[in-house]
C-alpha positions as CSV (number, residue, x, y, z in Angstrom):
1,M,12.2,24.0,1.4
2,S,9.7,24.1,-1.4
3,R,8.9,27.2,-3.2
4,E,5.3,27.1,-1.7
5,Q,6.8,27.1,1.7
6,R,9.0,29.9,0.9
7,L,6.3,31.9,-0.5
8,A,4.2,31.3,2.8
9,E,7.2,32.5,4.9
10,V,7.6,35.7,2.8
11,F,3.9,36.7,3.0
12,I,4.0,36.1,6.7
13,E,7.2,38.2,6.9
14,L,5.5,41.1,5.1
15,A,2.2,40.8,7.0
16,D,4.2,41.1,10.2
17,T,4.4,44.7,9.7
18,L,0.7,45.2,10.3
19,V,1.4,45.7,13.9
20,D,2.0,48.8,16.1
21,N,5.3,50.8,15.6
22,Y,6.6,48.9,12.5
23,D,9.5,50.3,10.6
24,V,8.3,51.6,7.1
25,I,11.9,51.8,5.7
26,D,12.5,48.1,6.8
27,L,9.2,47.1,5.1
28,L,10.1,48.7,1.8
29,H,13.6,47.1,1.8
30,T,12.1,43.7,2.7
31,L,9.8,44.0,-0.2
32,C,12.7,44.8,-2.6
33,E,14.7,41.9,-1.3
34,R,12.2,39.4,-1.6
35,S,11.1,40.4,-4.8
36,V,14.6,40.0,-6.2
37,E,14.7,36.5,-4.5
38,L,11.5,35.2,-6.0
39,L,11.2,37.0,-9.4
40,Q,14.6,36.2,-11.0
41,A,15.8,39.7,-10.7
42,D,19.3,41.0,-9.8
43,A,18.3,44.3,-8.2
44,A,15.3,46.3,-7.2
45,G,14.3,49.8,-6.1
46,L,11.3,51.4,-4.9
47,I,9.9,55.0,-5.2
48,L,7.0,56.5,-3.2
49,A,5.1,59.7,-3.6
50,D,5.0,62.3,-0.8
51,Q,2.1,64.6,0.2
52,R,2.8,66.8,-3.1
53,S,2.8,63.8,-5.4
54,E,6.6,64.1,-5.8
55,L,8.4,60.8,-6.1
56,H,11.5,59.8,-4.0
57,V,13.8,56.8,-3.9
58,M,13.0,55.1,-0.6
59,A,14.5,51.6,-0.8
60,S,16.9,49.8,-3.0
61,T,18.9,46.5,-2.9
62,S,22.2,48.0,-4.4
63,E,23.7,51.4,-5.1
64,E,23.4,50.8,-8.9
65,A,19.7,50.4,-8.4
66,K,19.4,53.4,-6.3
67,L,21.3,55.5,-8.9
68,L,19.2,54.2,-11.6
69,E,16.0,55.3,-9.7
70,L,17.5,58.7,-9.0
71,F,18.3,59.0,-12.7
72,V,14.7,58.3,-13.7
73,L,13.3,61.0,-11.5
74,Q,15.9,63.4,-12.7
75,A,15.4,62.7,-16.3
76,D,11.6,62.3,-15.9
77,E,11.7,59.3,-18.1
78,G,11.3,55.6,-17.6
79,P,8.7,52.7,-17.4
80,C,8.3,53.3,-13.6
81,L,6.9,56.6,-14.2
82,D,4.4,55.2,-16.7
83,C,3.5,52.5,-14.1
84,Y,2.9,55.2,-11.5
85,S,0.8,57.4,-13.7
86,T,-1.4,54.6,-14.9
87,G,-1.4,52.3,-12.0
88,E,-0.7,49.4,-14.4
89,Q,2.2,47.1,-14.5
90,V,4.9,47.8,-17.2
91,V,6.6,44.5,-17.6
92,N,8.1,42.3,-20.5
93,I,8.6,45.4,-22.8
94,D,10.8,44.4,-25.7
95,L,14.2,46.2,-25.7
96,D,13.8,47.9,-28.9
97,E,10.5,49.4,-27.4
98,V,12.2,50.5,-24.3
99,E,15.0,52.3,-26.4
100,A,12.3,53.9,-28.5
101,R,10.1,55.2,-25.6
102,W,12.8,55.8,-23.0
103,P,16.1,56.3,-24.9
104,R,18.0,58.0,-21.8
105,F,16.7,55.3,-19.3
106,H,17.7,52.5,-21.8
107,A,21.2,54.0,-22.0
108,A,21.5,54.3,-18.4
109,T,20.4,50.7,-17.6
110,A,22.6,49.4,-20.3
111,A,25.6,51.2,-18.8
112,V,25.3,49.4,-15.6
113,G,24.6,46.0,-17.2
114,F,20.9,45.6,-16.9
115,R,19.3,44.1,-20.0
116,S,15.6,44.0,-18.9
117,T,13.5,45.8,-16.2
118,H,10.0,45.6,-14.9
119,A,7.7,48.1,-12.9
120,I,5.0,47.0,-10.6
121,P,2.6,49.5,-8.8
122,L,2.0,49.7,-5.1
123,R,-1.8,50.4,-5.3
124,L,-4.9,49.7,-3.5
125,R,-8.5,50.6,-4.9
126,G,-7.1,53.1,-7.6
127,Q,-4.8,54.8,-5.2
128,V,-1.2,54.5,-6.4
129,L,1.5,55.1,-3.7
130,G,4.6,54.2,-5.7
131,V,6.4,51.7,-7.8
132,L,8.6,48.7,-7.3
133,N,11.2,48.5,-10.1
134,L,13.1,45.2,-10.9
135,F,16.2,45.1,-12.8
136,C,17.7,42.1,-14.6
137,S,21.2,41.4,-16.1
138,D,19.6,39.2,-18.7
139,R,16.6,39.4,-20.7
140,V,14.2,38.0,-18.2
141,T,10.6,37.5,-19.3
142,L,8.1,37.3,-16.2
143,S,5.4,34.8,-16.5
144,D,1.7,35.7,-15.8
145,S,2.2,33.9,-12.3
146,D,5.4,35.9,-11.7
147,V,3.6,39.1,-12.3
148,A,0.7,38.1,-10.2
149,L,3.2,37.2,-7.4
150,G,5.0,40.4,-7.8
151,Q,1.7,42.4,-7.5
152,A,0.7,40.4,-4.5
153,L,3.9,41.3,-2.7
154,C,3.3,44.9,-3.5
155,D,-0.3,44.8,-2.5
156,I,0.4,43.5,0.9
157,A,3.2,46.2,1.5
158,T,0.6,48.8,0.3
159,V,-1.9,47.4,2.9
160,G,0.8,47.9,5.5
161,L,1.3,51.6,4.5
162,L,-2.4,52.2,4.4
163,Q,-3.5,50.2,7.5
164,E,-6.2,51.8,9.7
165,R,-4.1,53.0,12.4
166,T,-2.2,55.5,10.1
167,V,-5.3,57.1,8.9
168,R,-7.6,57.2,11.9
169,R,-8.5,60.4,13.7
170,G,-7.9,62.4,10.5
171,E,-4.2,61.5,10.2
172,V,-3.2,61.3,6.5
173,L,-0.9,58.9,4.7
174,A,1.3,61.8,3.5
175,E,2.4,62.4,7.0
176,Q,3.7,58.8,7.3
177,L,5.4,59.0,4.0
178,Q,7.1,62.4,4.8
179,S,8.3,61.0,8.0
180,A,9.6,57.9,6.1
181,L,11.3,60.3,3.7
182,N,13.1,62.1,6.5
183,T,14.1,59.0,8.0
184,R,15.6,57.9,4.7
185,I,17.7,61.0,4.4
186,L,19.2,60.4,7.9
187,I,19.8,56.8,7.0
188,E,21.8,57.8,3.9
189,Q,23.9,60.2,5.9
190,A,24.5,57.5,8.5
191,K,25.5,55.0,5.8
192,G,28.0,57.5,4.6
193,V,29.4,57.9,8.0
194,L,29.8,54.2,8.8
195,S,31.2,53.6,5.4
196,E,33.9,56.1,5.8
197,R,34.7,55.1,9.4
198,S,34.9,51.4,8.8
199,R,36.2,51.5,5.2
200,I,33.4,49.4,3.8
201,S,30.8,49.8,1.0
202,V,27.7,51.8,1.5
203,D,25.7,48.6,0.8
204,D,27.6,46.9,3.5
205,A,27.2,49.7,6.0
206,F,23.6,49.6,5.5
207,G,23.4,45.8,6.0
208,L,25.2,46.3,9.4
209,M,22.7,49.1,10.4
210,R,19.7,47.0,9.5
211,A,21.1,43.9,11.3
212,H,21.9,45.9,14.4
213,A,18.3,47.5,14.3
214,R,16.6,44.1,14.1
215,R,18.9,42.4,16.7
216,N,18.2,45.1,19.2
217,H,14.5,45.8,18.2
218,L,15.3,49.4,17.1
219,Q,13.9,51.3,14.1
220,L,16.5,52.1,11.4
221,G,16.1,55.9,12.0
222,V,17.2,55.4,15.7
223,V,20.2,53.6,14.7
224,A,21.0,56.3,12.0
225,A,20.6,59.0,14.5
226,G,22.9,57.1,17.0
227,L,25.7,56.7,14.3
228,I,25.5,60.5,13.6
229,D,25.4,61.8,17.0
230,G,28.0,59.3,18.3
231,T,25.8,57.2,20.7
232,I,26.2,54.2,18.6
233,T,29.7,53.7,17.4
234,A,31.0,51.9,14.2
235,A,32.8,49.3,16.3
236,T,29.5,48.4,17.7
237,L,28.1,47.6,14.5
238,T,31.0,45.8,12.9
239,A,31.6,43.7,15.9
240,G,28.2,41.8,15.3
241,P,26.1,40.0,17.9
């Protein structure tokens, strides 16, 4: 399959969320995964703002990426925060500059083996909802076309979050983001439950939950709630289709 064909598939996949009852958490994880695939990254994480403009980690492709995102929010330091506050991409920053501007972030990324990072905003017409962060094990420089592609992926995901049905009749985006945050907390709890019961990593646990949700046309929050209350068993998920 050519790169052009793959790009078309990815944009169709992301645009498929522009339907009723789509799963916000799944959309954000899809954005992270496809960005890693297409932009030479090794991991990705995504933060979103709630109704109080407080940032929360909402998706990641690995536990390392999630922990780095949490570190950034706790330390209040990192390129993704600059990206969120300005609405501008923070990419291809020299490592010496990274160390000078964000020393604690530089040390944290180096400790887990990442040597370059890039931050791309989720924005539309001046409204910034969050940031996609890419982490690379090598010193990866994104080309202008790579940056444009990353921004396009973020833009279509932003449109999914801001689509008309979520804001009509006085509804506000903050309600949707708060609901997604509540669901994310539930999913984290369920990942821990499945990981402990099945003796697998939390990344593998999430993969099984997501596969089960897609296979049975369920939202991730429903699967998470079922694991916690026992209506969905670990054996059901680990058995596969």
